[in-house]
PAMAR-980587 format. One record per residue (C-alpha): residue in three letters; y, z, x. Coordinates in steps of 0.2 Angstrom, whole numbers, plus 2048, in hexadecimal, padded with zeros to 3 digits. Layout:
N
ALAYZX
...
END
This chain:
920
MET84B37DE5F
SER85B376E57
ARG86B378E61
SER877374E53
ALA88437FE4B
SER87F38DE3F
THR87E389E2D
THR88239AE25
GLU88B3AAE2A
ASP87C3B4E24
SER86F3ACE2F
ALA86E3ADE42
PRO87A39FE48
ARG873392E53
LEU87D38FE62
PRO888380E62
TYR88437BE74
THR882369E70
ASP893366E69
THR89D373E72
PRO89337AE81
LEU89938BE87
PRO89E38CE99
GLY890393EA5
ILE882392E99
ASP872387E9B
PRO86D382E89
ARG85B384E8E
TRP85D396E90
SER862399E7D
ARG85439DE71
THR8523A7E61
VAL8443B4E5E
ASP83E3BAE4D
VAL8393CCE4E
ALA8333D9E42
SER83F3E8E42
ASN8393FAE42
ALA84B401E43
SER84D410E37
CYS85D409E30
GLU8533FAE28
PRO8503FDE16
VAL83F3F4E18
ARG8363F7E28
GLY82F3E7E30
ARG83C3DCE29
VAL83E3CDE35
ARG84E3CBE3E
ARG8543BDE48
TRP85A3C0E5A
HIS8633B5E66
VAL85F3B6E79
LEU8633ADE88
ASP8523ACE92
ASN84F3A1EA1
LEU83C3A2EA1
GLY83A390E9A
VAL84538AEA8
LEU83B393EB5
GLU82A38DEAE
ALA83137BEAE
ASP83537CEC0
GLY824384EC4
LYS82B395EC9
GLN8233A6EC6
PRO82F3B4EC3
ALA82E3C4ECD
GLY8323CEEBD
THR83D3CFEAE
VAL84F3D4EAD
LEU8533DBE9C
ALA8663D8E9B
VAL86F3E3E8D
HIS8813E0E89
GLY88D3ECE81
ASN89B3EBE74
PRO8A23DFE70
THR89A3D2E7C
TRP88A3C9E7B
SER87D3C1E86
TYR88A3B5E8D
LEU88F3C3E98
TRP8803C1EA3
ARG8803AEEA5
ASN8843AEEB8
VAL8763BBEBB
ILE86A3B0EB1
ALA86F3A1EBC
ALA86E3AAECC
ALA85D3B2EC8
THR8573A1EC3
GLU85C399ED4
ALA8573A8EDF
ASP8493A5EEC
ARG83F3B2EE3
PRO8453AFED1
TRP8453BBEC3
ARG8443B8EB0
VAL8533BEEA7
VAL8533C2E95
ALA8653C5E8F
VAL8653CCE7D
ASP8723CBE6F
HIS8703DBE65
LEU86E3D9E53
ASP87F3D7E4A
MET8863D2E5B
GLY8873C1E64
PHE87D3B4E5C
SER8703BFE55
GLU86D3C2E43
ARG87B3CCE39
THR8713D9E30
GLY87F3E2E28
LEU8783F3E2C
ASN87F401E35
ARG874401E45
ARG875411E4E
PHE870415E60
ASP85E419E5B
ASP85D409E51
ARG8633FFE60
ILE855406E6B
GLN848402E5E
ASP8503F1E5C
LEU84E3EDE6F
THR83C3F5E6F
ASP8373E9E61
LEU83F3DAE6A
THR8363DEE7B
ALA8263E0E72
ALA8283CFE6A
LEU82C3C7E7B
GLY81D3CFE83
LEU8283D9E90
ASP8203EAE8D
ASP8143E8E9C
GLY8223E6EA8
PRO8293E6EB5
VAL83A3E7EAC
VAL84A3EBEB4
THR8583EFEA8
LEU8693E8EAB
ALA8773EFEA0
HIS8893F0E9D
ASP8943FBE91
TRP88A403E83
GLY87B3F8E89
GLY879406E96
LEU873413E8A
ILE869407E7F
SER860400E8E
MET85C412E95
GLY856416E83
TRP84A407E85
ALA84540DE96
GLU84141EE90
ALA835417E84
HIS82D40BE90
PRO82B415EA1
SER81C40BEA7
ALA8263FAEA4
HIS837400EAB
ALA8373FCEBD
GLY84A3FEEC1
THR85B3FEEBA
ILE86C3F5EBD
MET87C3FCEB5
THR88E3F6EB4
ASN89C400EAD
THR89240AEA0
ALA88F41CE9C
VAL87F426E97
TYR888436E93
HIS89A43DE8F
ASP89D44EE95
PRO8A9457E89
ASP8AF462E96
SER8B6453EA0
GLY8C244FE91
PRO8C2444E82
ILE8BA433E82
PRO8C5425E89
SER8D5422E7F
PRO8D040FE7B
LEU8C1415E72
ARG8CA424E69
LEU8D7417E63
ALA8C940BE5D
LEU8C041AE54
ALA8D0420E4B
PRO8CD420E38
GLY8DC417E34
VAL8DA408E3F
HIS8C7408E43
GLY8C23FAE38
VAL8D23F0E3B
LEU8D13F0E4D
THR8BE3ECE4E
SER8B93E1E40
ARG8C73DCE34
THR8D13D5E43
SER8CB3D0E54
ALA8D63DDE5D
PHE8C83E7E65
LEU8BF3D7E6A
ASP8CF3CFE72
VAL8D33DEE7C
SER8C13E0E82
VAL8BF3CEE89
SER8D03D0E92
LEU8CA3DFE9C
VAL8C83D4EAC
GLU8D33D7EBB
SER8D03C6EC3
GLY8D53BDEB3
ILE8CB3B3EA6
ASP8CB3A0EA2
ASP8CF39CE90
ASP8BF393E8D
VAL8B53A2E94
LYS8BF3AEE89
ALA8BB3A2E7A
ALA8A93A3E7E
PHE8A93B6E7E
LYS8B13B5E6D
ALA8A73A7E66
PRO89A3B2E5C
TYR8A73BCE54
ARG8B23B0E4B
SER8B33B9E3A
ALA8B43CBE34
GLN8A23CAE2D
ARG89C3C5E3F
ARG8A63D4E46
GLY89E3E1E3C
GLY8923E6E4A
ILE8A13E9E55
GLU8A83F5E48
ASN8973FEE47
PHE8943FFE5A
VAL8A5408E5C
ALA8A1414E4D
ASP891419E56
ILE89A420E65
PRO896433E66
ALA8A8439E65
PHE8A5449E5C
ASP899457E5A
GLY88C454E4D
HIS88D441E4F
PRO87C43AE48
SER878431E59
ASN87C440E64
PRO86A447E65
ARG863437E6B
TYR871434E77
GLU86E445E7E
ARG85C442E80
THR85E432E89
ALA86B438E94
SER85F446E9A
TRP85143AE9C
VAL85C42FEA8
ALA85E43EEB3
GLY84C43FEB6
SER84942CEB9
THR844428ECB
VAL844415EC9
PRO84F40BED5
ALA861408ECF
LEU8703FEED2
PHE881403ECC
LEU88F3F6ECD
TRP8A03FCEC7
GLY8B13F6EC3
THR8BD404EC8
GLN8CB400EBD
ASP8C1401EAD
PRO8CC40AEA0
VAL8BD40EE95
PHE8AF413EA1
LYS8B841CEAE
GLU8B3422EBF
ARG8AC432EB8
TYR89E429EAF
LEU899421EBF
GLN898432EC7
ASP88E438EB9
LEU88142AEBB
ILE88042DECE
ARG87D440ECB
ARG86F43BEBF
MET86842DECA
PRO86C432EDC
GLN860424EE2
ALA86B417EDC
THR87440AEE7
VAL886409EE3
HIS8943FDEE5
ARG8A6400EDE
TYR8B03F0EDC
GLU8C23F6EDF
GLY8CE3EFED2
ALA8C13E8EC7
ASN8C23EBEB4
HIS8B63EFEA6
LEU8AE3DEEA4
LEU8A73DFEB6
PRO89A3D0EB5
GLN8A93C5EB0
ASP8B53CDEBC
ARG8AB3CCECC
PRO89C3C2ED3
VAL88F3CFED0
GLU8813C3ECD
GLN87D3C1EE0
PRO87C3D3EE4
ILE8713D6ED5
VAL8653C8EDB
ARG8653CFEEC
TRP8623E1EE6
LEU8533DAEDC
ALA84C3D1EEB
GLU84D3E0EF6
THR8483EDEEA
PHE8383E4EE4
ALA8333DBEF3
ASP8253E1EFF
GLU8303DFF0E
PRO83D3ECF14
THR84E3EDF0C
HIS85D3E6F15
ARG8633F8F18
ALA8523FDF1F
ARG8523EEF2B
HIS8643F3F30
GLN85F405F33
ALA850400F3D
ALA8593F4F48
ARG8693FFF4C
PRO86A40BF5B
ARG86441CF56
GLY86C427F64
VAL864437F6A
ASP85343DF63
ASP85344CF58
ALA84D458F66
ASP85D453F70
PHE869453F61
LYS87845EF63
PRO882461F53
PHE89445AF53
HIS89B46CF52
ALA890474F5F
GLY89C473F6D
LEU8A847EF63
ALA89D48EF64
GLU89848AF76
ARG8AB489F7B
ALA8AF499F72
ALA8A14A2F7C
GLN8A849BF8C
GLN8BA4A1F88
THR8C04ADF96
HIS8D24AFF91
ALA8D94B4F80
TRP8E74A8F82
GLU8DD498F84
VAL8E248DF76
ALA8D5483F6C
THR8E147BF5F
ALA8F347DF5B
ASP900476F4F
MET912472F54
GLY922474F4C
ALA93446EF50
ALA93A474F61
THR94947FF62
ASN94D47BF74
ASP94746FF82
ARG93C47CF8B
GLU933486F7D
PRO92947BF72
ALA927482F60
VAL914486F5E
ARG91348BF4C
LYS900490F4D
ARG8F3491F5A
LEU8E1497F5B
SER8D749CF6A
TRP8C5496F6B
THR8BE4A6F65
GLU8CA4A7F57
LEU8C6495F51
GLU8B3499F52
THR8B54A9F48
ARG8BF4A1F3B
VAL8B3492F3A
ASP8A449DF38
ARG8AC4A8F2A
ILE8B3499F20
ALA8A2491F22
SER89A4A0F1B
GLY8A74A1F0D
LEU8A348FF08
LEU891493F06
GLY8954A2EFC
ILE89F499EEF
GLY89148CEED
VAL89447EEFA
ARG884477EFF
PRO87E46AF0D
GLY882459F07
ASP89145EEFB
ARG8A0454EFE
ILE8B045EF02
ASN8C1455F01
LEU8CD45CF0E
MET8DF459F09
VAL8E6463F17
PRO8F245DF24
PRO8EB45BF36
GLY8EC46BF40
THR8E447BF42
ASP8DF47DF2F
LEU8D746CF2E
THR8CE46EF3E
THR8C747FF38
LEU8C2478F28
ILE8BA468F2F
TYR8AF473F3B
ALA8AA47FF2D
CYS8A4470F23
PHE89A469F31
ARG892479F35
ILE88A47BF23
GLY886468F21
ALA894465F14
VAL89B453F15
ILE8AE452F18
VAL8B8445F0F
VAL8C8441F19
ALA8D4434F12
ASP8E6432F18
THR8F4437F0C
GLY8FC428F14
LEU8F241DF08
GLY8FE422EFB
ALA8FA42AEEA
LYS8F241BEE3
GLY8E7417EF2
LEU8E3429EF5
SER8DD42BEE3
ARG8D341CEE4
ALA8CA422EF4
LEU8C7434EEE
LYS8C142FEDD
GLY8B5423EE5
ALA8AE430EF1
ALA8AD43DEE3
PRO8AD44DEED
THR8A645CEE5
TRP8B3467EED
LEU8C6465EF1
VAL8CF470EFE
GLY8E146DEFF
ILE8F2474F02
PRO8FC478EF2
GLN905467EF2
ALA8F445EEF3
LEU8ED469EE5
ALA8FC464EDA
ALA8F9452EDE
ALA8E6454EDA
LYS8EB45CEC9
ALA8F744EEC5
LEU8EC440ECB
GLY8DB446EC5
TRP8D3447ED6
PRO8C144EED5
GLY8BA45EEDC
THR8BB471EDA
ARG8CB477EE1
ILE8CD482EF0
SER8DF486EF7
THR8E3488F09
THR8EF496F05
ALA8EE4A5EF9
LEU8F64A1EE8
ASP8FC4ADEDB
PRO8F04ACECB
VAL8FC4A3EC0
ARG8FE495ECD
ALA8EC494ED1
LYS8E8492EBF
ALA8F5484EBD
LEU8ED47BECC
GLY8DB47EEC7
VAL8D8488ED7
THR8C8493ED7
HIS8C8498EE9
SER8D3499EF9
VAL8D0497F0B
PRO8D74A9F0F
ASP8CA4B0F03
LEU8BC4A5F0B
GLU8C14ACF1C
LYS8BE4BEF17
SER8AB4B9F15
ASP89F4C2F21
PRO8954B5F2B
ILE8844B0F24
PRO8774A4F2B
VAL87B492F28
PRO86E484F23
GLU86547AF30
LEU86D469F32
ASP864459F2F
PRO86A44DF3D
ASP86943EF31
ALA872446F22
ASP884441F1E
ALA89244AF27
ALA8A2441F23
VAL8AA434F18
LEU8B942DF22
PHE8C5420F1A
THR8CB410F22
SER8DE40CF22
GLY8DD400F13
SER8E53F2F1E
THR8D83E6F19
GLY8D63EAF07
PRO8D33FBEFE
ALA8CF409F0A
LYS8BC40AF0C
GLY8B241AF0E
VAL8A841AF1E
VAL899426F1E
TYR89342EF2F
THR884439F31
GLN883448F3B
ARG87A43EF49
GLN888431F49
MET89643EF49
ALA88D446F58
ALA88C434F61
MET89E431F5D
ARG8A3442F66
ASP89943DF75
ALA8A042BF76
VAL8B2432F75
SER8AF43FF81
GLU8A9433F8E
VAL8B7426F8B
CYS8C5433F8A
ASP8BF440F96
LEU8C144EF8A
ARG8B745EF8F
PRO8BA470F91
GLY8CB473F9A
THR8D3464F94
GLY8E0462F86
LEU8E3454F79
VAL8F3450F6F
ALA8EC449F5F
ALA8FA43EF58
PHE8ED435F4E
ALA8E443FF41
PRO8D243AF43
PHE8D243FF56
ALA8D8451F52
LEU8C6455F4B
LEU8BE44FF5B
ALA8C545AF69
PRO8BE46BF64
ALA8AD463F64
MET8AF45FF76
GLY8B6470F7B
ALA8C8468F7D
SER8D7470F77
SER8E1466F6A
VAL8F3467F63
THR8FB45DF55
PRO90D458F59
ASP91B45BF4D
MET91A44BF43
ASP915444F32
VAL90343EF37
THR903432F28
LYS912429F30
PRO90E426F42
ARG920420F46
THR926431F43
LEU91F437F54
THR92E439F60
ALA92D43AF73
ARG93444CF71
ALA926451F65
LEU919449F70
ALA91F452F80
ASP921463F77
ALA90F461F71
ALA90845DF82
GLY91246BF8A
ALA90B478F7D
ILE8F9476F83
SER8FC46DF94
ALA8F445EF8D
THR8EA452F98
SER8E7445F8A
VAL8F143DF7C
PHE8EB432F6E
ALA8F8429F63
SER8F841AF58
PRO90240AF5E
ALA91040DF52
ALA91241FF58
ILE913419F6A
GLN92140CF66
ASN92B41AF5E
VAL928426F6D
LEU92E418F79
ASP93D415F6D
THR942428F6E
GLN93E42CF80
GLY95142DF84
GLU95143EF7B
LEU945446F87
SER94B454F93
GLU944456FA4
HIS939464F9F
GLN931459F92
ARG92F44AF9E
GLU926456FA9
ALA91A45BF9B
LEU916448F98
ALA914446FAB
LYS905451FAA
VAL8FB446F9E
ARG8ED43DFA7
LEU8E6433F99
MET8EF429F8B
LEU8E5421F7D
SER8EA416F6E
ALA8DF40DF62
GLY8E1405F51
ALA8EA3F5F55
PRO8ED3EBF65
LEU8FB3F1F71
PRO9043E4F7A
PRO9043E5F8D
PRO9173E7F8E
LEU9173F6F83
LEU9093FEF8E
GLU9133FBF9D
ASP922404F95
LEU916412F90
GLN910413FA2
ASP922417FA8
LEU923425F9C
LEU91242CFA0
PRO911429FB3
ASN901432FB7
ALA8F742DFA8
THR8EA420FA7
LEU8EE415F98
HIS8DE411F8D
THR8DE406F7D
PRO8CC408F77
TYR8C73FCF6A
GLY8BE402F5A
MET8C0405F48
THR8BD412F3B
GLU8AB40BF3A
CYS8A940EF4D
LEU8B5416F59
PRO8B5412F68
LEU8AC402F6B
THR8B43FCF7B
ASP8C0404F87
VAL8CD3FCF92
ASP8DB403F9D
LEU8EC3FCFA2
ALA8E53F7FB3
THR8D73EDFAC
ILE8E43E5FA0
ARG8EF3E0FAE
GLU8E03D8FB7
ALA8DA3CFFA8
ALA8EB3C8FA5
VAL8EA3BEFB6
ASP8D83B9FB5
GLY8D43A8FB0
GLN8C83A4FA2
PRO8BA396FA3
ALA8C3385FA1
ASP8B437AF9D
PRO8AE37CF8B
ALA89C381F89
GLU890375F81
GLY889378F70
PRO88E378F5E
HIS899387F5F
SER8A3382F6F
ALA8B337CF67
PRO8BC38CF64
ARG8BD391F77
VAL8CA39BF81
GLU8D4393F8F
GLY8DF39CF9B
ALA8E33AFF9B
GLY8EA3BAF8D
ARG8E13B2F7E
GLY8E23C1F74
VAL8E13D3F78
CYS8D63D9F86
VAL8CC3E9F80
GLY8C13EBF8E
THR8AE3EEF8F
PRO8A23F7F83
VAL8A240AF85
PRO891411F89
GLY88440FF7B
ALA88E401F73
VAL8883EFF73
ILE8943E1F6E
ARG8903CFF6A
ILE8993BFF63
ARG8943B5F55
PRO89C3A4F57
LEU8A739DF4A
ASP8A338CF42
HIS8B037FF3E
ASP8B3388F2D
GLY8B7398F36
VAL8A63A0F30
PRO89C3AAF3C
ALA88B3A1F3F
GLY87D39FF4B
GLU8763ABF58
LEU87F3BAF60
VAL8863B6F71
ASP88F3BEF80
THR8943ADF87
PRO8A53ADF8F
GLY8B23A4F85
VAL8AA3A2F74
LEU8B43A7F66
GLY8AC3B0F57
GLU8AA3BFF4D
ILE8A83CFF57
VAL8983D8F52
ALA8923E9F59
GLN8863F7F59
ALA887409F60
PRO87F41AF5C
HIS89041FF56
MET892411F49
LYS894416F37
ASP885418F2C
ARG88C40EF1D
TYR89B40BF12
ASP89B418F04
ARG896411EF3
LEU89A3FFEF9
TRP8893F8EFA
VAL88F3E6EFA
THR89B3E9F07
GLU88F3F2F12
ASN8823E3F11
GLU8903D7F16
SER8953E2F25
THR8833E4F2A
ARG87E3D2F26
ILE8753D2F37
PRO8693E1F37
GLY86D3EEF44
TRP87F3E7F47
HIS8903EBF3F
CYS89A3DBF3C
THR8AC3E0F3F
SER8B53D1F38
ASP8BF3D1F48
VAL8BF3C1F52
GLY8BF3C0F65
HIS8B63BAF75
PHE8AF3C0F85
ASP8B73BBF96
ALA8AD3B7FA6
LYS8AD3CAFAB
GLY8A63D0F9B
ARG8B63D6F93
LEU8B93D5F81
TRP8C93CDF7A
VAL8CE3CFF68
GLU8D73C1F60
GLY8DA3C6F4E
ARG8D03C8F3E
LEU8C33BDF37
GLY8CE3BBF27
HIS8DD3B6F31
VAL8D73A8F3B
LEU8E0397F38
LEU8D5388F33
THR8E037AF39
ALA8DD368F3A
ASP8D936AF4D
GLY8CD378F4A
VAL8CC38BF49
VAL8DB395F50
ALA8DB3A7F53
PRO8ED3AEF51
VAL8EF3BCF5E
ALA8F33B2F6E
ALA9013A9F65
GLU9083B9F5E
HIS9083C1F6F
ALA9113B2F76
ALA91E3B3F68
ASP9203C5F6B
ASN9263C2F7D
VAL9353B8F77
PRO9453C2F79
GLY94B3C9F68
ILE93A3C8F60
GLY9323D9F5B
ARG9213D5F53
THR9193C4F4E
ALA90B3BFF42
VAL9053ADF42
VAL8FD3A8F31
GLY8F6398F2A
VAL8FF38FF1C
GLY8F7381F12
PRO8E537DF0D
ARG8D6383F18
GLY8D2376F25
ALA8E436FF25
GLN8EE37FF27
VAL8FD37FF32
PRO90238EF3D
VAL912398F38
ALA9193A6F42
VAL9213B4F38
CYS92B3C0F43
GLU9333D0F42
LEU9433D1F4D
GLN9473DFF59
SER9573E1F50
PRO9513E1F3E
SER9563D2F34
ARG9603D4F25
THR9583C5F1C
SER9473BDF1C
GLY9443ABF1E
PRO94539DF2B
ALA94A3A3F3D
ARG95A39DF45
PRO95638CF4D
ALA959392F5F
LEU94D3A1F5D
ALA940396F54
ALA94138AF63
LYS93E398F6F
VAL92F39FF65
ARG92738DF63
ALA92938AF76
ALA92239BF7B
VAL913398F70
VAL90F386F75
ASP91138BF87
ALA90539AF86
THR8F8393F7A
GLY8FC380F76
LEU8FE384F64
ASP90C37BF5B
LEU914386F4E
ALA91937EF3E
ALA92738AF3A
VAL92E39BF40
LEU9343A7F33
VAL93B3B8F34
VAL9393C8F29
ARG9413D9F28
SER9303E1F2A
HIS91E3DCF29
PRO9133E4F1C
THR9083F0F25
ASP8FA3FDF22
VAL8FF40FF1F
ARG8F4417F2C
HIS8F940EF3C
ASN909405F36
SER9043F6F40
LYS8F63EDF37
ILE8FF3DEF2F
ASP8FA3D8F1E
ARG8F83C6F23
THR8F23C0F12
LEU9023C6F0A
LEU90C3BFF18
ALA9043AEF17
GLU9073ADF04
TRP9193B2F08
ALA91B3A5F15
ALA914397F0A
ASN92139CEFD
ALA92F39DF09
LEU92B38CF10
GLY928385EFF
GLY93A389EF9
GLY935398EEF
LYS9403A7EED
ILE9403B0EFE
LYS93F3C3EFF
ASN9373CFF0C
PRO9243CFF09
END
């Protein structure tokens, strides 16, 4: 077959690979196929049309490889088969290769220009004619589609049910619901009569915009390759006709077939994979949610920030090949292997639902004044804390039962997701337990994520219902958050209509109790969002069984039981106390801003319920210590009754714990280690931290390939203690490139990634299949991306994040020990040590906040820099290349303490390179 340039505009052009090869294409893939057309638009049925396809079968056969099946890759408008070049390469090189046939639609790519207006039905017939000619109709065929290729491929699948074995879709749609609003604005513009032809064919405007919808950027030669088949108006006619075939109005000629195919998709049970760019201005989130409703069996991964041209924007080829291998292999899938290897927890016969303790505690209540949960307001004097609202155990149980019945009455069903946009306190507690009772899935995201982050999280979780305070409902209306609206307060009809509210909690609370469904222990129970400190916040899914296991783990570590009381200054812990029969109170603070917790607010909350335990984030504790001078004697007495103080989310330096011990003289201070994916994993108290600080570590390096990154001396990181009951922790050693490798160990002194398993570990990341596979790359274990080591007494030390280790010329360096050494220098507030320079030759740079905030950012004063350098060298042997100061570190919104080190490293490199210096 000739590879020379085409001879005429009317014939199918032959790709000019020999003279000007297109990047990423193996010329051996390219072929043309003459096919008799049976499309209804053809004036003469059976006329032969020439197709261009990219097909790797010849390459596979030349290498003696037998494909496992065929992937039929169908592009949309205005791309061509070039879109799938990386998938073809990956499928060819896979251990179990697949044939990939990537087609160019007629009038598109390098296929023949027919000059006919081919509608949806015609394109399905076209694809049917082609697959028959290629001998694909016996299957198995997995369709792979993008853009309008989604509908066309599903129309083909509808006509070939015995051959169709699975489907993969990226940023497409099979149905547009008119009730959801008009079609996306870019398509409305392209359809406008006055500009339709101008934008789509007579100029390259539509093409130019489409191939630029790539968040990660696109090289000029790749952009030119996408545009290569469309160099003239005549060659862009198919683009114009494709746009014209969008079913944008009632009575459109293609509507009946669109409707039929969309209905068929809802009944398809084949395995499916949906990969989605969330910033697509055309195929927005609602089209993904429609696909998920139609094919609930689908595996889903949402690529945050990726745009419309997803196969160009993100490396989707390896996930596609992995999904094919797992789905069509005889061996269990990765998830099945992971689920089989992880600890299950209690058997079904012993399963006690998360919420069961609430009813038990209510039945045990002997005094009407016993507080289950309370909300605090600002105190008017030092002796009378302002309790805004309190519920006894029987009041809480009655309210939960009635609201649960009300939710069932309005149509909420087990498995429905309910977004709770309600501040921590009695109302949120009531709603959470009502949802658990009926098997609804709570979706909880911090408003501290900000409007953009919160919208991203909620649209991804796609709750069916939204319960919120009026302010949240107004935000939901403005930002397009999904879910049928329920107000926490009664609204007048005008305001309710304006906010789209259909129900209110006060109305639900009037419901008579009705029987609730029996719970499935392995059904989803909650979607909790991470802080977003290491990228976009991730939804973490827990089942009913895992939530119950979390309750039991926290109860054992925190000694929460009937008769105890918890001040929950960290929102997630507010939901746990009632499950253990412990009273809870939310202090007067903005829970989305931990540093708003004052010592007075903490003391007032503790006094209101005679609290025995306190849970607060590290940033909250710092502000409590900073404001303790405002405490009255009465308030100090309330804090003296606290027996247990807990803090998690980020390391707490020992000096801060010592100061906290002075404020809470009778409390045991615990800093359990964990994360949204599993809390707690380990537990440690101040006494153990003191002991660990003076214990020596093994001085002699262990033999073996992973012995280089070892720990010497005490204090290398943060001691987080030993695993809680039921949890198992191991270390996967780091190789010289900082990559976890080799067998899991608990050998003292070996630096590596911390991996863990526990009955209260998450079930999965929500609609983040690729991320979930990465986090469970060792089946049965969660890879935390934290690095650390065990000491000789089996205590775990955390030394930073996997992505934050420095790859220096002398080897792998974890940053935390050096940071703590710098923090001990007088005048230094908080330090982050980052690597500047190329991997393998990075130099360590300390970026410090000052105790008295600096007005400027840049190099530290020479005297201060010398002290920091000396302290770090003395403690760790690490020689800092520079010491910089900043007004404030960039941190996460939940804890106000997790530093964005990637951003900080970029800033440090710029500052040292002579760039313009401003606070990161």
